[in-house]
PyMOL Python script that loads the backbone (N, CA, C, O; Angstrom):
from pymol import cmd

cmd.read_pdbstr("""\
ATOM      1  N   UNK A   1       0.855  -1.171   0.000  1.00  0.00           N
ATOM      2  CA  UNK A   1       0.000   0.000   0.000  1.00  0.00           C
ATOM      3  C   UNK A   1       0.900   1.232   0.000  1.00  0.00           C
ATOM      4  O   UNK A   1       1.893   1.303   0.724  1.00  0.00           O
ATOM      5  N   UNK A   2       0.527   2.189  -0.825  1.00  0.00           N
ATOM      6  CA  UNK A   2       1.352   3.388  -0.892  1.00  0.00           C
ATOM      7  C   UNK A   2       0.970   4.378   0.216  1.00  0.00           C
ATOM      8  O   UNK A   2      -0.036   4.211   0.905  1.00  0.00           O
ATOM      9  N   UNK A   3       1.792   5.395   0.361  1.00  0.00           N
ATOM     10  CA  UNK A   3       1.608   6.367   1.441  1.00  0.00           C
ATOM     11  C   UNK A   3       0.304   7.146   1.319  1.00  0.00           C
ATOM     12  O   UNK A   3      -0.305   7.500   2.329  1.00  0.00           O
ATOM     13  N   UNK A   4      -0.128   7.415   0.087  1.00  0.00           N
ATOM     14  CA  UNK A   4      -1.380   8.147  -0.125  1.00  0.00           C
ATOM     15  C   UNK A   4      -2.564   7.372   0.458  1.00  0.00           C
ATOM     16  O   UNK A   4      -3.399   7.944   1.160  1.00  0.00           O
ATOM     17  N   UNK A   5      -2.632   6.092   0.171  1.00  0.00           N
ATOM     18  CA  UNK A   5      -3.731   5.276   0.683  1.00  0.00           C
ATOM     19  C   UNK A   5      -3.607   5.067   2.193  1.00  0.00           C
ATOM     20  O   UNK A   5      -4.612   5.026   2.903  1.00  0.00           O
ATOM     21  N   UNK A   6      -2.375   4.937   2.678  1.00  0.00           N
ATOM     22  CA  UNK A   6      -2.174   4.823   4.136  1.00  0.00           C
ATOM     23  C   UNK A   6      -2.693   6.078   4.846  1.00  0.00           C
ATOM     24  O   UNK A   6      -3.347   5.999   5.885  1.00  0.00           O
ATOM     25  N   UNK A   7      -2.385   7.223   4.261  1.00  0.00           N
ATOM     26  CA  UNK A   7      -2.824   8.490   4.854  1.00  0.00           C
ATOM     27  C   UNK A   7      -4.350   8.585   4.834  1.00  0.00           C
ATOM     28  O   UNK A   7      -4.957   9.041   5.803  1.00  0.00           O
ATOM     29  N   UNK A   8      -4.961   8.161   3.748  1.00  0.00           N
ATOM     30  CA  UNK A   8      -6.417   8.157   3.638  1.00  0.00           C
ATOM     31  C   UNK A   8      -7.035   7.264   4.713  1.00  0.00           C
ATOM     32  O   UNK A   8      -7.996   7.656   5.375  1.00  0.00           O
ATOM     33  N   UNK A   9      -6.491   6.083   4.881  1.00  0.00           N
ATOM     34  CA  UNK A   9      -7.015   5.163   5.899  1.00  0.00           C
ATOM     35  C   UNK A   9      -6.728   5.660   7.306  1.00  0.00           C
ATOM     36  O   UNK A   9      -7.534   5.457   8.214  1.00  0.00           O
ATOM     37  N   UNK A  10      -5.599   6.303   7.492  1.00  0.00           N
ATOM     38  CA  UNK A  10      -5.279   6.886   8.797  1.00  0.00           C
ATOM     39  C   UNK A  10      -6.294   7.975   9.147  1.00  0.00           C
ATOM     40  O   UNK A  10      -6.717   8.089  10.298  1.00  0.00           O
ATOM     41  N   UNK A  11      -6.680   8.769   8.154  1.00  0.00           N
ATOM     42  CA  UNK A  11      -7.718   9.779   8.370  1.00  0.00           C
ATOM     43  C   UNK A  11      -9.054   9.146   8.711  1.00  0.00           C
ATOM     44  O   UNK A  11      -9.816   9.679   9.517  1.00  0.00           O
ATOM     45  N   UNK A  12      -9.332   8.013   8.097  1.00  0.00           N
ATOM     46  CA  UNK A  12     -10.561   7.282   8.391  1.00  0.00           C
ATOM     47  C   UNK A  12     -10.560   6.800   9.834  1.00  0.00           C
ATOM     48  O   UNK A  12     -11.583   6.858  10.516  1.00  0.00           O
ATOM     49  N   UNK A  13      -9.416   6.328  10.294  1.00  0.00           N
ATOM     50  CA  UNK A  13      -9.286   5.903  11.688  1.00  0.00           C
ATOM     51  C   UNK A  13      -9.570   7.083  12.616  1.00  0.00           C
ATOM     52  O   UNK A  13     -10.264   6.931  13.621  1.00  0.00           O
ATOM     53  N   UNK A  14      -9.038   8.250  12.279  1.00  0.00           N
ATOM     54  CA  UNK A  14      -9.285   9.443  13.088  1.00  0.00           C
ATOM     55  C   UNK A  14     -10.775   9.779  13.141  1.00  0.00           C
ATOM     56  O   UNK A  14     -11.305  10.120  14.199  1.00  0.00           O
ATOM     57  N   UNK A  15     -11.444   9.680  11.994  1.00  0.00           N
ATOM     58  CA  UNK A  15     -12.889   9.945  11.952  1.00  0.00           C
ATOM     59  C   UNK A  15     -13.668   8.944  12.803  1.00  0.00           C
ATOM     60  O   UNK A  15     -14.578   9.318  13.544  1.00  0.00           O
ATOM     61  N   UNK A  16     -13.302   7.678  12.687  1.00  0.00           N
ATOM     62  CA  UNK A  16     -13.982   6.658  13.487  1.00  0.00           C
ATOM     63  C   UNK A  16     -13.727   6.864  14.970  1.00  0.00           C
ATOM     64  O   UNK A  16     -14.629   6.665  15.784  1.00  0.00           O
ATOM     65  N   UNK A  17     -12.529   7.255  15.329  1.00  0.00           N
ATOM     66  CA  UNK A  17     -12.215   7.522  16.740  1.00  0.00           C
ATOM     67  C   UNK A  17     -13.037   8.692  17.263  1.00  0.00           C
ATOM     68  O   UNK A  17     -13.516   8.660  18.396  1.00  0.00           O
ATOM     69  N   UNK A  18     -13.201   9.721  16.440  1.00  0.00           N
ATOM     70  CA  UNK A  18     -14.028  10.865  16.830  1.00  0.00           C
ATOM     71  C   UNK A  18     -15.489  10.471  17.000  1.00  0.00           C
ATOM     72  O   UNK A  18     -16.159  10.903  17.938  1.00  0.00           O
ATOM     73  N   UNK A  19     -15.968   9.650  16.081  1.00  0.00           N
ATOM     74  CA  UNK A  19     -17.351   9.173  16.184  1.00  0.00           C
ATOM     75  C   UNK A  19     -17.539   8.355  17.458  1.00  0.00           C
ATOM     76  O   UNK A  19     -18.566   8.459  18.130  1.00  0.00           O
ATOM     77  N   UNK A  20     -16.544   7.549  17.778  1.00  0.00           N
ATOM     78  CA  UNK A  20     -16.624   6.724  18.979  1.00  0.00           C
ATOM     79  C   UNK A  20     -16.637   7.596  20.234  1.00  0.00           C
ATOM     80  O   UNK A  20     -17.357   7.298  21.187  1.00  0.00           O
ATOM     81  N   UNK A  21     -15.852   8.658  20.241  1.00  0.00           N
ATOM     82  CA  UNK A  21     -15.841   9.582  21.373  1.00  0.00           C
ATOM     83  C   UNK A  21     -17.209  10.239  21.539  1.00  0.00           C
ATOM     84  O   UNK A  21     -17.713  10.354  22.656  1.00  0.00           O
ATOM     85  N   UNK A  22     -17.809  10.669  20.430  1.00  0.00           N
ATOM     86  CA  UNK A  22     -19.148  11.261  20.478  1.00  0.00           C
ATOM     87  C   UNK A  22     -20.174  10.255  20.973  1.00  0.00           C
ATOM     88  O   UNK A  22     -21.063  10.592  21.756  1.00  0.00           O
ATOM     89  N   UNK A  23     -20.047   9.041  20.521  1.00  0.00           N
ATOM     90  CA  UNK A  23     -20.947   7.972  20.927  1.00  0.00           C
ATOM     91  C   UNK A  23     -20.858   7.732  22.435  1.00  0.00           C
ATOM     92  O   UNK A  23     -21.876   7.557  23.105  1.00  0.00           O
ATOM     93  N   UNK A  24     -19.644   7.725  22.956  1.00  0.00           N
ATOM     94  CA  UNK A  24     -19.447   7.533  24.397  1.00  0.00           C
ATOM     95  C   UNK A  24     -20.060   8.690  25.192  1.00  0.00           C
ATOM     96  O   UNK A  24     -20.625   8.482  26.265  1.00  0.00           O
ATOM     97  N   UNK A  25     -19.944   9.906  24.658  1.00  0.00           N
ATOM     98  CA  UNK A  25     -20.563  11.056  25.314  1.00  0.00           C
ATOM     99  C   UNK A  25     -22.076  10.937  25.350  1.00  0.00           C
ATOM    100  O   UNK A  25     -22.705  11.207  26.373  1.00  0.00           O
ATOM    101  N   UNK A  26     -22.653  10.534  24.239  1.00  0.00           N
ATOM    102  CA  UNK A  26     -24.106  10.342  24.174  1.00  0.00           C
ATOM    103  C   UNK A  26     -24.542   9.250  25.143  1.00  0.00           C
ATOM    104  O   UNK A  26     -25.561   9.383  25.820  1.00  0.00           O
ATOM    105  N   UNK A  27     -23.774   8.182  25.204  1.00  0.00           N
ATOM    106  CA  UNK A  27     -24.091   7.078  26.112  1.00  0.00           C
ATOM    107  C   UNK A  27     -24.073   7.560  27.563  1.00  0.00           C
ATOM    108  O   UNK A  27     -24.916   7.166  28.369  1.00  0.00           O
ATOM    109  N   UNK A  28     -23.116   8.404  27.879  1.00  0.00           N
ATOM    110  CA  UNK A  28     -23.006   8.942  29.227  1.00  0.00           C
ATOM    111  C   UNK A  28     -24.241   9.762  29.597  1.00  0.00           C
ATOM    112  O   UNK A  28     -24.746   9.649  30.714  1.00  0.00           O
ATOM    113  N   UNK A  29     -24.733  10.589  28.665  1.00  0.00           N
ATOM    114  CA  UNK A  29     -25.941  11.371  28.919  1.00  0.00           C
ATOM    115  C   UNK A  29     -27.141  10.460  29.144  1.00  0.00           C
ATOM    116  O   UNK A  29     -27.956  10.703  30.034  1.00  0.00           O
ATOM    117  N   UNK A  30     -27.244   9.424  28.344  1.00  0.00           N
ATOM    118  CA  UNK A  30     -28.370   8.495  28.473  1.00  0.00           C
ATOM    119  C   UNK A  30     -28.290   7.753  29.799  1.00  0.00           C
ATOM    120  O   UNK A  30     -29.312   7.533  30.450  1.00  0.00           O
ATOM    121  N   UNK A  31     -27.088   7.368  30.203  1.00  0.00           N
ATOM    122  CA  UNK A  31     -26.922   6.698  31.499  1.00  0.00           C
ATOM    123  C   UNK A  31     -27.344   7.619  32.643  1.00  0.00           C
ATOM    124  O   UNK A  31     -27.965   7.168  33.605  1.00  0.00           O
ATOM    125  N   UNK A  32     -27.015   8.886  32.545  1.00  0.00           N
ATOM    126  CA  UNK A  32     -27.417   9.845  33.582  1.00  0.00           C
ATOM    127  C   UNK A  32     -28.936   9.962  33.653  1.00  0.00           C
ATOM    128  O   UNK A  32     -29.517   9.967  34.739  1.00  0.00           O
ATOM    129  N   UNK A  33     -29.573  10.057  32.490  1.00  0.00           N
ATOM    130  CA  UNK A  33     -31.031  10.146  32.451  1.00  0.00           C
ATOM    131  C   UNK A  33     -31.660   8.889  33.039  1.00  0.00           C
ATOM    132  O   UNK A  33     -32.625   8.962  33.800  1.00  0.00           O
ATOM    133  N   UNK A  34     -31.100   7.729  32.676  1.00  0.00           N
ATOM    134  CA  UNK A  34     -31.614   6.465  33.215  1.00  0.00           C
ATOM    135  C   UNK A  34     -31.474   6.415  34.735  1.00  0.00           C
ATOM    136  O   UNK A  34     -32.402   6.022  35.442  1.00  0.00           O
ATOM    137  N   UNK A  35     -30.308   6.817  35.226  1.00  0.00           N
ATOM    138  CA  UNK A  35     -30.073   6.790  36.671  1.00  0.00           C
ATOM    139  C   UNK A  35     -31.010   7.730  37.423  1.00  0.00           C
ATOM    140  O   UNK A  35     -31.508   7.391  38.497  1.00  0.00           O
ATOM    141  N   UNK A  36     -31.251   8.917  36.852  1.00  0.00           N
ATOM    142  CA  UNK A  36     -32.173   9.859  37.481  1.00  0.00           C
ATOM    143  C   UNK A  36     -33.604   9.323  37.475  1.00  0.00           C
ATOM    144  O   UNK A  36     -34.334   9.466  38.456  1.00  0.00           O
ATOM    145  N   UNK A  37     -33.993   8.713  36.372  1.00  0.00           N
ATOM    146  CA  UNK A  37     -35.342   8.137  36.287  1.00  0.00           C
ATOM    147  C   UNK A  37     -35.496   6.998  37.298  1.00  0.00           C
ATOM    148  O   UNK A  37     -36.533   6.869  37.948  1.00  0.00           O
ATOM    149  N   UNK A  38     -34.447   6.173  37.422  1.00  0.00           N
ATOM    150  CA  UNK A  38     -34.485   5.074  38.383  1.00  0.00           C
ATOM    151  C   UNK A  38     -34.576   5.608  39.810  1.00  0.00           C
ATOM    152  O   UNK A  38     -35.310   5.060  40.633  1.00  0.00           O
ATOM    153  N   UNK A  39     -33.838   6.666  40.102  1.00  0.00           N
ATOM    154  CA  UNK A  39     -33.887   7.261  41.440  1.00  0.00           C
ATOM    155  C   UNK A  39     -35.277   7.803  41.742  1.00  0.00           C
ATOM    156  O   UNK A  39     -35.793   7.624  42.845  1.00  0.00           O
ATOM    157  N   UNK A  40     -35.886   8.472  40.753  1.00  0.00           N
ATOM    158  CA  UNK A  40     -37.250   8.977  40.940  1.00  0.00           C
ATOM    159  C   UNK A  40     -38.228   7.836  41.182  1.00  0.00           C
ATOM    160  O   UNK A  40     -39.093   7.929  42.053  1.00  0.00           O
ATOM    161  N   UNK A  41     -38.095   6.778  40.424  1.00  0.00           N
ATOM    162  CA  UNK A  41     -38.964   5.620  40.602  1.00  0.00           C
ATOM    163  C   UNK A  41     -38.777   5.015  41.987  1.00  0.00           C
ATOM    164  O   UNK A  41     -39.751   4.686  42.665  1.00  0.00           O
ATOM    165  N   UNK A  42     -37.535   4.871  42.402  1.00  0.00           N
ATOM    166  CA  UNK A  42     -37.242   4.274  43.707  1.00  0.00           C
ATOM    167  C   UNK A  42     -37.779   5.114  44.861  1.00  0.00           C
ATOM    168  O   UNK A  42     -38.078   4.582  45.930  1.00  0.00           O
ATOM    169  N   UNK A  43     -37.903   6.425  44.651  1.00  0.00           N
ATOM    170  CA  UNK A  43     -38.360   7.314  45.715  1.00  0.00           C
ATOM    171  C   UNK A  43     -39.871   7.489  45.764  1.00  0.00           C
ATOM    172  O   UNK A  43     -40.394   8.153  46.659  1.00  0.00           O
ATOM    173  N   UNK A  44     -40.568   6.899  44.810  1.00  0.00           N
ATOM    174  CA  UNK A  44     -42.027   6.948  44.823  1.00  0.00           C
ATOM    175  C   UNK A  44     -42.571   6.009  45.897  1.00  0.00           C
ATOM    176  O   UNK A  44     -41.945   4.999  46.220  1.00  0.00           O
ATOM    177  N   UNK A  45     -43.735   6.341  46.447  1.00  0.00           N
ATOM    178  CA  UNK A  45     -44.372   5.390  47.362  1.00  0.00           C
ATOM    179  C   UNK A  45     -44.644   4.070  46.638  1.00  0.00           C
ATOM    180  O   UNK A  45     -44.873   4.046  45.428  1.00  0.00           O
ATOM    181  N   UNK A  46     -44.615   2.996  47.383  1.00  0.00           N
ATOM    182  CA  UNK A  46     -44.748   1.666  46.782  1.00  0.00           C
ATOM    183  C   UNK A  46     -46.026   1.518  45.965  1.00  0.00           C
ATOM    184  O   UNK A  46     -46.021   0.867  44.920  1.00  0.00           O
ATOM    185  N   UNK A  47     -47.094   2.104  46.421  1.00  0.00           N
ATOM    186  CA  UNK A  47     -48.358   2.015  45.693  1.00  0.00           C
ATOM    187  C   UNK A  47     -48.271   2.634  44.305  1.00  0.00           C
ATOM    188  O   UNK A  47     -48.855   2.116  43.353  1.00  0.00           O
ATOM    189  N   UNK A  48     -47.551   3.731  44.191  1.00  0.00           N
ATOM    190  CA  UNK A  48     -47.398   4.386  42.887  1.00  0.00           C
ATOM    191  C   UNK A  48     -46.391   3.618  42.032  1.00  0.00           C
ATOM    192  O   UNK A  48     -46.557   3.518  40.816  1.00  0.00           O
ATOM    193  N   UNK A  49     -45.350   3.078  42.663  1.00  0.00           N
ATOM    194  CA  UNK A  49     -44.367   2.284  41.923  1.00  0.00           C
ATOM    195  C   UNK A  49     -45.023   1.112  41.214  1.00  0.00           C
ATOM    196  O   UNK A  49     -44.651   0.756  40.096  1.00  0.00           O
ATOM    197  N   UNK A  50     -46.000   0.520  41.878  1.00  0.00           N
ATOM    198  CA  UNK A  50     -46.668  -0.665  41.317  1.00  0.00           C
ATOM    199  C   UNK A  50     -47.823  -0.305  40.394  1.00  0.00           C
ATOM    200  O   UNK A  50     -48.430  -1.182  39.779  1.00  0.00           O
ATOM    201  N   UNK A  51     -48.123   0.979  40.297  1.00  0.00           N
ATOM    202  CA  UNK A  51     -49.233   1.419  39.454  1.00  0.00           C
ATOM    203  C   UNK A  51     -48.787   1.768  38.047  1.00  0.00           C
ATOM    204  O   UNK A  51     -47.672   1.467  37.621  1.00  0.00           O
ATOM    205  N   UNK A  52     -49.709   2.421  37.340  1.00  0.00           N
ATOM    206  CA  UNK A  52     -49.468   2.776  35.936  1.00  0.00           C
ATOM    207  C   UNK A  52     -48.269   3.714  35.786  1.00  0.00           C
ATOM    208  O   UNK A  52     -47.452   3.544  34.881  1.00  0.00           O
ATOM    209  N   UNK A  53     -48.170   4.689  36.663  1.00  0.00           N
ATOM    210  CA  UNK A  53     -47.042   5.632  36.586  1.00  0.00           C
ATOM    211  C   UNK A  53     -45.710   4.903  36.776  1.00  0.00           C
ATOM    212  O   UNK A  53     -44.758   5.139  36.032  1.00  0.00           O
ATOM    213  N   UNK A  54     -45.648   4.036  37.754  1.00  0.00           N
ATOM    214  CA  UNK A  54     -44.427   3.270  37.999  1.00  0.00           C
ATOM    215  C   UNK A  54     -44.092   2.361  36.827  1.00  0.00           C
ATOM    216  O   UNK A  54     -42.930   2.225  36.442  1.00  0.00           O
ATOM    217  N   UNK A  55     -45.121   1.741  36.267  1.00  0.00           N
ATOM    218  CA  UNK A  55     -44.900   0.869  35.104  1.00  0.00           C
ATOM    219  C   UNK A  55     -44.348   1.654  33.921  1.00  0.00           C
ATOM    220  O   UNK A  55     -43.452   1.185  33.220  1.00  0.00           O
ATOM    221  N   UNK A  56     -44.885   2.845  33.704  1.00  0.00           N
ATOM    222  CA  UNK A  56     -44.408   3.690  32.605  1.00  0.00           C
ATOM    223  C   UNK A  56     -42.959   4.100  32.833  1.00  0.00           C
ATOM    224  O   UNK A  56     -42.151   4.076  31.905  1.00  0.00           O
ATOM    225  N   UNK A  57     -42.634   4.471  34.050  1.00  0.00           N
ATOM    226  CA  UNK A  57     -41.259   4.856  34.370  1.00  0.00           C
ATOM    227  C   UNK A  57     -40.312   3.671  34.170  1.00  0.00           C
ATOM    228  O   UNK A  57     -39.201   3.841  33.666  1.00  0.00           O
ATOM    229  N   UNK A  58     -40.748   2.477  34.562  1.00  0.00           N
ATOM    230  CA  UNK A  58     -39.900   1.297  34.391  1.00  0.00           C
ATOM    231  C   UNK A  58     -39.693   0.974  32.912  1.00  0.00           C
ATOM    232  O   UNK A  58     -38.615   0.538  32.510  1.00  0.00           O
ATOM    233  N   UNK A  59     -40.730   1.189  32.110  1.00  0.00           N
ATOM    234  CA  UNK A  59     -40.588   0.974  30.664  1.00  0.00           C
ATOM    235  C   UNK A  59     -39.560   1.930  30.073  1.00  0.00           C
ATOM    236  O   UNK A  59     -38.773   1.541  29.210  1.00  0.00           O
ATOM    237  N   UNK A  60     -39.563   3.177  30.532  1.00  0.00           N
ATOM    238  CA  UNK A  60     -38.580   4.156  30.070  1.00  0.00           C
ATOM    239  C   UNK A  60     -37.174   3.708  30.473  1.00  0.00           C
ATOM    240  O   UNK A  60     -36.248   3.750  29.663  1.00  0.00           O
ATOM    241  N   UNK A  61     -37.019   3.284  31.713  1.00  0.00           N
ATOM    242  CA  UNK A  61     -35.720   2.807  32.200  1.00  0.00           C
ATOM    243  C   UNK A  61     -35.242   1.621  31.370  1.00  0.00           C
ATOM    244  O   UNK A  61     -34.081   1.568  30.964  1.00  0.00           O
ATOM    245  N   UNK A  62     -36.134   0.678  31.124  1.00  0.00           N
ATOM    246  CA  UNK A  62     -35.773  -0.493  30.317  1.00  0.00           C
ATOM    247  C   UNK A  62     -35.357  -0.089  28.899  1.00  0.00           C
ATOM    248  O   UNK A  62     -34.395  -0.631  28.354  1.00  0.00           O
ATOM    249  N   UNK A  63     -36.077   0.857  28.309  1.00  0.00           N
ATOM    250  CA  UNK A  63     -35.739   1.325  26.966  1.00  0.00           C
ATOM    251  C   UNK A  63     -34.369   1.992  26.955  1.00  0.00           C
ATOM    252  O   UNK A  63     -33.573   1.768  26.043  1.00  0.00           O
ATOM    253  N   UNK A  64     -34.096   2.804  27.957  1.00  0.00           N
ATOM    254  CA  UNK A  64     -32.794   3.471  28.034  1.00  0.00           C
ATOM    255  C   UNK A  64     -31.673   2.454  28.213  1.00  0.00           C
ATOM    256  O   UNK A  64     -30.596   2.613  27.637  1.00  0.00           O
ATOM    257  N   UNK A  65     -31.912   1.423  28.998  1.00  0.00           N
ATOM    258  CA  UNK A  65     -30.902   0.379  29.176  1.00  0.00           C
ATOM    259  C   UNK A  65     -30.633  -0.360  27.870  1.00  0.00           C
ATOM    260  O   UNK A  65     -29.492  -0.720  27.578  1.00  0.00           O
ATOM    261  N   UNK A  66     -31.674  -0.581  27.093  1.00  0.00           N
ATOM    262  CA  UNK A  66     -31.505  -1.234  25.796  1.00  0.00           C
ATOM    263  C   UNK A  66     -30.691  -0.354  24.844  1.00  0.00           C
ATOM    264  O   UNK A  66     -29.823  -0.842  24.119  1.00  0.00           O
ATOM    265  N   UNK A  67     -30.984   0.943  24.856  1.00  0.00           N
ATOM    266  CA  UNK A  67     -30.232   1.874  24.015  1.00  0.00           C
ATOM    267  C   UNK A  67     -28.765   1.883  24.421  1.00  0.00           C
ATOM    268  O   UNK A  67     -27.879   1.858  23.566  1.00  0.00           O
ATOM    269  N   UNK A  68     -28.510   1.917  25.713  1.00  0.00           N
ATOM    270  CA  UNK A  68     -27.127   1.908  26.221  1.00  0.00           C
ATOM    271  C   UNK A  68     -26.411   0.647  25.756  1.00  0.00           C
ATOM    272  O   UNK A  68     -25.267   0.710  25.307  1.00  0.00           O
ATOM    273  N   UNK A  69     -27.065  -0.473  25.860  1.00  0.00           N
ATOM    274  CA  UNK A  69     -26.468  -1.738  25.437  1.00  0.00           C
ATOM    275  C   UNK A  69     -26.146  -1.723  23.943  1.00  0.00           C
ATOM    276  O   UNK A  69     -25.081  -2.181  23.528  1.00  0.00           O
ATOM    277  N   UNK A  70     -27.061  -1.201  23.145  1.00  0.00           N
ATOM    278  CA  UNK A  70     -26.833  -1.137  21.706  1.00  0.00           C
ATOM    279  C   UNK A  70     -25.697  -0.176  21.363  1.00  0.00           C
ATOM    280  O   UNK A  70     -24.911  -0.445  20.455  1.00  0.00           O
ATOM    281  N   UNK A  71     -25.605   0.935  22.078  1.00  0.00           N
ATOM    282  CA  UNK A  71     -24.500   1.865  21.859  1.00  0.00           C
ATOM    283  C   UNK A  71     -23.164   1.227  22.225  1.00  0.00           C
ATOM    284  O   UNK A  71     -22.156   1.468  21.560  1.00  0.00           O
ATOM    285  N   UNK A  72     -23.153   0.419  23.275  1.00  0.00           N
ATOM    286  CA  UNK A  72     -21.928  -0.301  23.640  1.00  0.00           C
ATOM    287  C   UNK A  72     -21.524  -1.272  22.542  1.00  0.00           C
ATOM    288  O   UNK A  72     -20.341  -1.414  22.231  1.00  0.00           O
ATOM    289  N   UNK A  73     -22.521  -1.946  21.951  1.00  0.00           N
ATOM    290  CA  UNK A  73     -22.239  -2.864  20.844  1.00  0.00           C
ATOM    291  C   UNK A  73     -21.647  -2.115  19.647  1.00  0.00           C
ATOM    292  O   UNK A  73     -20.704  -2.586  19.011  1.00  0.00           O
ATOM    293  N   UNK A  74     -22.208  -0.956  19.355  1.00  0.00           N
ATOM    294  CA  UNK A  74     -21.701  -0.149  18.245  1.00  0.00           C
ATOM    295  C   UNK A  74     -20.274   0.302  18.528  1.00  0.00           C
ATOM    296  O   UNK A  74     -19.414   0.255  17.649  1.00  0.00           O
ATOM    297  N   UNK A  75     -20.029   0.738  19.754  1.00  0.00           N
ATOM    298  CA  UNK A  75     -18.683   1.175  20.132  1.00  0.00           C
ATOM    299  C   UNK A  75     -17.677   0.036  19.997  1.00  0.00           C
ATOM    300  O   UNK A  75     -16.559   0.238  19.523  1.00  0.00           O
ATOM    301  N   UNK A  76     -18.081  -1.157  20.416  1.00  0.00           N
ATOM    302  CA  UNK A  76     -17.201  -2.320  20.276  1.00  0.00           C
ATOM    303  C   UNK A  76     -16.914  -2.619  18.805  1.00  0.00           C
ATOM    304  O   UNK A  76     -15.789  -2.963  18.444  1.00  0.00           O
ATOM    305  N   UNK A  77     -17.938  -2.487  17.960  1.00  0.00           N
ATOM    306  CA  UNK A  77     -17.761  -2.735  16.526  1.00  0.00           C
ATOM    307  C   UNK A  77     -16.812  -1.699  15.918  1.00  0.00           C
ATOM    308  O   UNK A  77     -15.977  -2.035  15.079  1.00  0.00           O
ATOM    309  N   UNK A  78     -16.944  -0.451  16.341  1.00  0.00           N
ATOM    310  CA  UNK A  78     -16.037   0.584  15.833  1.00  0.00           C
ATOM    311  C   UNK A  78     -14.604   0.269  16.250  1.00  0.00           C
ATOM    312  O   UNK A  78     -13.680   0.409  15.449  1.00  0.00           O
ATOM    313  N   UNK A  79     -14.416  -0.152  17.489  1.00  0.00           N
ATOM    314  CA  UNK A  79     -13.078  -0.519  17.971  1.00  0.00           C
ATOM    315  C   UNK A  79     -12.486  -1.624  17.104  1.00  0.00           C
ATOM    316  O   UNK A  79     -11.318  -1.558  16.720  1.00  0.00           O
ATOM    317  N   UNK A  80     -13.282  -2.629  16.799  1.00  0.00           N
ATOM    318  CA  UNK A  80     -12.815  -3.730  15.960  1.00  0.00           C
ATOM    319  C   UNK A  80     -12.411  -3.233  14.570  1.00  0.00           C
ATOM    320  O   UNK A  80     -11.405  -3.674  14.015  1.00  0.00           O
ATOM    321  N   UNK A  81     -13.196  -2.320  14.018  1.00  0.00           N
ATOM    322  CA  UNK A  81     -12.892  -1.814  12.679  1.00  0.00           C
ATOM    323  C   UNK A  81     -11.636  -0.933  12.684  1.00  0.00           C
ATOM    324  O   UNK A  81     -10.844  -0.960  11.742  1.00  0.00           O
ATOM    325  N   UNK A  82     -11.470  -0.164  13.747  1.00  0.00           N
ATOM    326  CA  UNK A  82     -10.250   0.635  13.870  1.00  0.00           C
ATOM    327  C   UNK A  82      -9.031  -0.280  13.922  1.00  0.00           C
ATOM    328  O   UNK A  82      -8.032  -0.040  13.244  1.00  0.00           O
ATOM    329  N   UNK A  83      -9.125  -1.322  14.726  1.00  0.00           N
ATOM    330  CA  UNK A  83      -8.016  -2.267  14.833  1.00  0.00           C
ATOM    331  C   UNK A  83      -7.736  -2.950  13.497  1.00  0.00           C
ATOM    332  O   UNK A  83      -6.578  -3.157  13.135  1.00  0.00           O
ATOM    333  N   UNK A  84      -8.783  -3.297  12.772  1.00  0.00           N
ATOM    334  CA  UNK A  84      -8.600  -3.931  11.461  1.00  0.00           C
ATOM    335  C   UNK A  84      -7.912  -2.972  10.488  1.00  0.00           C
ATOM    336  O   UNK A  84      -7.018  -3.371   9.742  1.00  0.00           O
ATOM    337  N   UNK A  85      -8.332  -1.716  10.502  1.00  0.00           N
ATOM    338  CA  UNK A  85      -7.699  -0.730   9.630  1.00  0.00           C
ATOM    339  C   UNK A  85      -6.243  -0.505   9.998  1.00  0.00           C
ATOM    340  O   UNK A  85      -5.393  -0.335   9.124  1.00  0.00           O
ATOM    341  N   UNK A  86      -5.958  -0.504  11.286  1.00  0.00           N
ATOM    342  CA  UNK A  86      -4.577  -0.319  11.724  1.00  0.00           C
ATOM    343  C   UNK A  86      -3.698  -1.456  11.217  1.00  0.00           C
ATOM    344  O   UNK A  86      -2.548  -1.233  10.840  1.00  0.00           O
ATOM    345  N   UNK A  87      -4.227  -2.652  11.208  1.00  0.00           N
ATOM    346  CA  UNK A  87      -3.467  -3.785  10.683  1.00  0.00           C
ATOM    347  C   UNK A  87      -3.238  -3.654   9.174  1.00  0.00           C
ATOM    348  O   UNK A  87      -2.175  -4.017   8.669  1.00  0.00           O
ATOM    349  N   UNK A  88      -4.223  -3.144   8.472  1.00  0.00           N
ATOM    350  CA  UNK A  88      -4.124  -2.995   7.023  1.00  0.00           C
ATOM    351  C   UNK A  88      -3.047  -1.985   6.640  1.00  0.00           C
ATOM    352  O   UNK A  88      -2.327  -2.183   5.662  1.00  0.00           O
ATOM    353  N   UNK A  89      -2.937  -0.910   7.405  1.00  0.00           N
ATOM    354  CA  UNK A  89      -2.001   0.149   6.996  1.00  0.00           C
ATOM    355  C   UNK A  89      -0.573  -0.097   7.462  1.00  0.00           C
ATOM    356  O   UNK A  89       0.320   0.695   7.160  1.00  0.00           O
ATOM    357  N   UNK A  90      -0.346  -1.180   8.193  1.00  0.00           N
ATOM    358  CA  UNK A  90       1.018  -1.485   8.621  1.00  0.00           C
ATOM    359  C   UNK A  90       1.899  -1.893   7.480  1.00  0.00           C
ATOM    360  O   UNK A  90       3.078  -2.182   7.682  1.00  0.00           O
TER     361      UNK A  90
END
""", "prot")
cmd.dss("prot")
cmd.show_as("cartoon", "prot")
cmd.util.cbc("prot")
cmd.orient("prot")
């Protein structure tokens, strides 16, 4: 591989690393929202926790946890692709 293509792929690695950093930031915000929602749910009286409002809050928490998990999967995939590109440009 010539230097021009190596440089192009190196730039791609930089872009993917930046995307991964942004992804981690977004994940952090979602985790904070999930934690706050969980704290609010935990502080509700038991009767409300077991009612419709509590069920709705738990559904939101579950959805946020699923999003976090999917973002982690995406981040792992980006890491794998960065590593693969690094091997290619050696």
